[in-house]
C-alpha positions as CSV (number, residue, x, y, z in Angstrom):
1,M,85.8,158.6,36.4
2,A,88.1,159.8,39.2
3,K,86.2,157.8,41.7
4,A,86.5,154.6,39.7
5,R,90.3,155.2,39.3
6,S,90.7,155.9,43.0
7,R,88.8,152.7,43.8
8,R,91.0,150.7,41.4
9,E,94.2,152.2,42.8
10,N,93.1,151.5,46.4
11,R,91.9,148.0,45.6
12,P,94.4,146.2,47.8
13,E,93.4,148.3,50.8
14,I,89.7,147.8,50.0
15,I,90.3,144.1,50.0
16,L,92.2,144.2,53.3
17,D,89.4,146.4,54.8
18,A,86.8,143.9,53.7
19,A,88.8,140.9,55.1
20,E,89.3,142.8,58.4
21,A,85.5,143.5,58.6
22,L,84.8,139.8,58.1
23,L,87.3,138.8,60.7
24,R,85.8,141.3,63.1
25,R,82.2,140.3,62.5
26,S,82.5,136.5,62.0
27,G,85.9,135.2,62.9
28,S,88.6,133.4,60.9
29,R,86.5,130.5,59.8
30,T,84.4,132.7,57.5
31,L,87.4,134.3,55.8
32,T,87.3,133.0,52.3
33,I,88.2,134.6,49.0
34,D,84.6,134.5,48.0
35,A,83.4,136.1,51.2
36,V,86.1,138.8,50.9
37,A,85.1,139.5,47.3
38,A,81.4,139.9,48.3
39,E,82.3,142.1,51.2
40,A,84.6,144.3,49.0
41,E,82.0,144.3,46.1
42,L,84.6,142.9,43.8
43,S,84.9,139.7,41.7
44,K,86.7,136.7,43.1
45,G,89.3,137.3,40.3
46,G,89.7,140.9,41.4
47,V,90.7,139.7,44.9
48,L,92.9,136.9,43.5
49,H,94.7,139.4,41.3
50,H,96.1,141.1,44.5
51,Y,96.1,138.2,46.9
52,A,96.7,134.8,45.3
53,S,95.3,132.8,48.2
54,K,93.7,133.0,51.6
55,D,97.1,132.6,53.1
56,A,98.5,135.6,51.1
57,L,95.5,137.6,52.4
58,I,96.2,136.7,56.0
59,T,99.9,137.4,55.6
60,A,99.0,140.9,54.2
61,L,96.5,141.5,57.1
62,A,99.2,140.5,59.6
63,A,101.8,142.8,57.9
64,R,99.3,145.7,58.0
65,K,98.6,145.0,61.7
66,V,102.4,145.0,62.5
67,E,102.8,148.3,60.6
68,R,99.9,149.8,62.6
69,L,101.6,148.6,65.8
70,R,104.9,150.2,64.8
71,A,103.2,153.5,63.8
72,G,101.1,153.6,67.0
73,I,104.1,152.9,69.3
74,G,106.1,155.4,67.3
75,Q,103.6,158.1,67.7
76,H,103.5,157.6,71.5
77,A,107.3,157.5,71.6
78,A,107.6,160.8,69.6
79,A,105.6,162.6,72.3
80,L,107.8,161.4,75.1
81,A,111.2,162.6,76.4
82,E,114.3,160.6,75.7
83,T,114.5,158.5,78.9
84,R,114.9,154.8,79.6
85,A,111.1,154.7,80.2
86,R,110.3,156.1,76.7
87,M,109.8,152.8,74.8
88,P,108.0,151.0,77.6
89,L,105.7,154.0,78.1
90,A,105.1,154.2,74.3
91,M,104.1,150.5,74.2
92,I,101.9,150.9,77.3
93,G,100.3,154.0,75.9
94,H,99.5,152.3,72.6
95,A,98.1,149.3,74.3
96,R,95.9,151.5,76.5
97,E,94.7,153.3,73.4
98,V,93.8,150.1,71.4
99,Y,92.6,147.9,74.3
100,A,88.9,148.6,73.8
101,E,89.0,149.3,70.1
102,E,90.0,146.0,68.7
103,S,87.3,143.6,69.8
104,G,87.1,140.8,67.4
105,F,89.8,141.5,64.9
106,P,93.1,140.7,66.8
107,D,91.9,137.4,68.2
108,S,90.6,136.3,64.8
109,L,93.8,137.5,63.1
110,L,96.0,135.8,65.7
111,I,94.1,132.5,65.3
112,A,94.4,132.8,61.5
113,S,98.0,133.8,61.7
114,A,98.9,130.9,64.0
115,E,98.2,128.5,61.1
116,N,100.1,130.7,58.5
117,A,103.9,130.6,58.8
118,D,104.5,133.8,56.9
119,A,101.9,135.8,59.0
120,A,103.3,134.4,62.2
121,A,106.8,135.2,61.1
122,G,105.8,138.9,60.8
123,F,104.5,139.0,64.4
124,R,107.7,137.1,65.6
125,A,109.9,139.6,63.9
126,F,108.0,142.5,65.4
127,L,108.4,141.0,68.9
128,A,112.1,140.4,68.3
129,E,112.5,144.0,67.3
130,R,110.7,145.3,70.4
131,L,112.8,143.0,72.6
132,R,116.0,144.3,71.0
133,D,114.8,147.9,71.5
134,L,114.0,147.2,75.2
135,A,117.3,145.4,75.8
136,E,119.2,148.5,74.7
137,I,117.6,150.6,77.5
138,E,117.6,148.1,80.3
139,A,119.2,149.3,83.5
140,R,118.0,146.1,85.1
141,P,118.4,142.9,83.0
142,G,115.1,141.6,81.9
143,A,113.1,144.7,82.9
144,G,112.3,145.7,79.3
145,A,111.2,142.1,78.4
146,A,109.0,142.0,81.5
147,F,107.2,145.2,80.4
148,L,106.7,143.8,76.9
149,F,105.4,140.4,78.1
150,A,103.1,142.1,80.7
151,I,101.6,144.2,77.9
152,L,101.3,141.2,75.6
153,G,99.8,139.0,78.3
154,L,97.2,141.7,79.0
155,M,96.3,142.1,75.3
156,M,96.4,138.4,74.5
157,S,94.3,137.3,77.5
158,R,91.7,140.0,76.5
159,S,91.8,138.9,72.9
160,L,91.1,135.3,74.0
161,G,88.2,136.4,76.1
162,F,89.8,135.6,79.5
163,H,88.9,139.1,80.8
164,E,87.3,142.4,79.8
165,L,88.7,145.0,82.1
166,D,87.2,148.5,82.0
167,G,87.0,151.8,83.8
168,A,88.9,152.2,87.0
169,E,90.2,148.6,87.0
170,L,91.8,149.1,83.6
171,D,93.2,152.6,84.5
172,R,94.8,151.1,87.7
173,L,96.4,148.3,85.7
174,F,97.9,150.6,83.0
175,G,98.8,153.2,85.7
176,A,100.7,150.5,87.6
177,L,102.6,149.6,84.4
178,E,103.4,153.2,83.7
179,A,104.6,153.8,87.2
180,Q,106.9,150.9,86.9
181,A,108.3,152.2,83.6
182,R,108.9,155.6,85.1
183,A,110.7,154.1,88.0
184,L,113.4,152.6,85.7
185,P,116.8,153.9,86.8
186,E,118.5,156.2,84.3
187,E,121.9,154.7,84.8
């Protein structure tokens, strides 16, 4: 009985997990309410009760991804000293951590989000927040934005399949970004 109640209470997360698994495995074209219901072992009505459409589901997936980004960057920031380099180093650290983990999901989610105004708005708001955070610590105008866009460029080009860096090559790249962040003047 407790297991059934727990599954019912966690149904929105179960549905998002199923949608994420489909995106990871098969891409955005296969993301349908029917496919998500089958993956989650729920009825189509059970999925529609929580997410009224495919667009609502994509928006929820994007919001969950943004929250995971915030949390991951926040964890890295909490472990660092209060310096100008703290936020760039936190973003670089989180990007390094997830670079190899997210094969399949982010590119499919980004493709699906590009066609969904609400999902794209969540990503845009997150980017605007990070740019504001970085502008507050800039000793050199534009330095914070340069870090953010370097990280985004690395992650996006990987998501789009333009490269698959690994090992020493990847360590050198992230190390160079970290060295540049640490070199930010404190005044």
